[in-house]
C-alpha positions, -999 to +999 in steps of 0.1 A: +275-078-370+288-109-388+260-127-408+267-164-383+263-136-355+225-122-367+212-153-375+216-167-340+204-139-322+173-136-348+164-175-338+170-167-299+149-139-302+119-154-323+116-182-299+083-176-271+092-158-241+125-147-253+134-112-235+168-114-248+200-131-264+235-126-259+268-136-277+288-129-246+332-129-248+335-154-221+373-141-204+359-111-208+324-107-198+316-086-225+287-085-256+298-089-287+265-089-302+232-084-279+196-077-291+176-072-255+143-059-244+139-030-224+146-031-191+176-059-191+213-049-179+234-058-211+269-052-189+258-067-157+235-098-175+271-101-198+295-098-171+274-120-147+265-152-171+303-152-185+318-154-150+292-180-134+300-201-169+333-200-164+328-207-129+303-234-128+329-248-163+357-251-140+332-273-113+322-294-140+359-303-149+366-310-111+341-336-105+352-346-137+321-343-155+341-328-188+334-297-204+299-280-194+278-273-226+248-259-212+242-240-176+205-227-168+196-206-138+161-204-125+146-176-105+112-164-094+106-144-123+126-157-153+153-181-166+191-174-177+202-203-205+241-208-213+258-225-240+294-227-244+309-215-280+347-218-274+361-180-265+324-176-267+290-178-243+258-175-260+235-160-232+194-161-233+172-142-216+137-150-206+103-150-187+094-181-161+068-195-190+091-198-215+100-229-235+130-238-222+134-274-240+134-250-275+157-223-257+183-248-250+179-263-285+180-228-303+214-220-279+230-252-283+228-246-317+239-210-316+268-221-297+274-246-324+275-225-357+297-200-331+322-224-321 
């Protein structure tokens, strides 16, 4: 794992409430690197997050909103936060009570360092 990828994952994983972080190939939907808690299905999260990010980016473009920067999914038991980084997507899986502002900030920083 390169230093840039390692630093990005490390910063994200240290935020309270984060259950894991991945850097995913946006087109293939496969993880490039990941650091996940037990019980988080890496292949499924990577594939579905990449697909959701790509499709939402298309919708944002069609609505004339410009490029998609971040996407946040809220579910009963937690959140998935995604940030675009060119051909990569930074994906963070977080608990329901996690500090979402800090997670979004760190996801955007990570994406910026990779783009």
